[in-house]
Steps between C-alpha positions, in 0.01 A plus 500: 500500500869475582709238321830407662822484301480119521129464413530705183739256325269212596203670337709583194614139469146368535386730221796395285432132550139530398551745212808332349328162475701322770165406653336454163532193281627665183782284361395178328729208579532145369716380790289303745203516262582295189546128563844511336610764751376364830132587471187296438358658183499244220436531126355234270424545131256299295520410132571805283283539190570710190265661249541786252816641656387472864626260765255423783662380824288373793675562833430399859650693794492321835599596852594156632543616861237422760595803709682759287309776323634748244396856418486658151639199318630550147650268240799662326531358147875524456625207292408289199690183407493305172482124473772499232775578423676468837721764655309823549165646590311763305659844510287768664433809289406782736338706225157344465567237769569225248712186524697380197669162443852594382530167319177554305398854408143387423440402865402822675242522780307788653276448804169664414242455777383295795150399609340562746787700654700804389830502312721805565848612402722468809830684529781279633647790696647369826297762688176339376562128464751232599511210253772288337637660184640172364348154491552158343270220397576156351849604389391836360622831641273804522595864552665696624230759545595838646342727760421746221277244324123463545318167470133394499362421845170325575327662799342211694405668828522344846538126562364331810659174621420221255334734248504416129440742211464407134553738212576506129798680349508587131814571301538618144729334250650814349569334163182290506678169534438216744789356703543334842637705790509493879381796709700557819393754761542591867232575756547818701310655790536786745645429846246423769378823666536348849875449461546852367306648788703305754823620343386861504369498855814319608704792373276742688536294818878517474484879476266513797753305707775736387284798596446363852871443541578855391244638741651304789844634412394866504 
């Protein structure tokens, strides 16, 4: 088979698009997914209970859209805020993925598990995930986190329009003390495959047009 000097670059680009992930949904993003960032994924927490050094937090994740679906949804647990004193959120300690209240050294939290889903350690590298690295809640400031940090992420799977998923998050009180705190997190998901495919094939179409023009000029 003979490949023209114009067809060869097209084939090479097609291979590059598929292999490099341009047509694969690989980067998790909160923009257009979390309700605070233009999406329709909403978080609600129930009443937190405490027993023997363990906080139990019931959580409901809801896709409030009647038409929008999301693929590979995760909940990035990035921030914890106290109820008092005012002024700052818990400081994130990358080693061990703990959060510590700088105003009270006895208030330190470590997310332990989630049921019935999976809790993983997610790198905040910009090549893997796009989430806010600072946040505020009720007058408290949280962060900044850095792209070299890793935070717990709840893997929730796909969400159909209107779908609701309930789960329970447990967190350890590192110093075995009970105290009130507010969990703040962002939903992330991969871009829709259809939009990625259209972008990739659009690039190929542009090269095809260029190829035809070059042929007509020869």
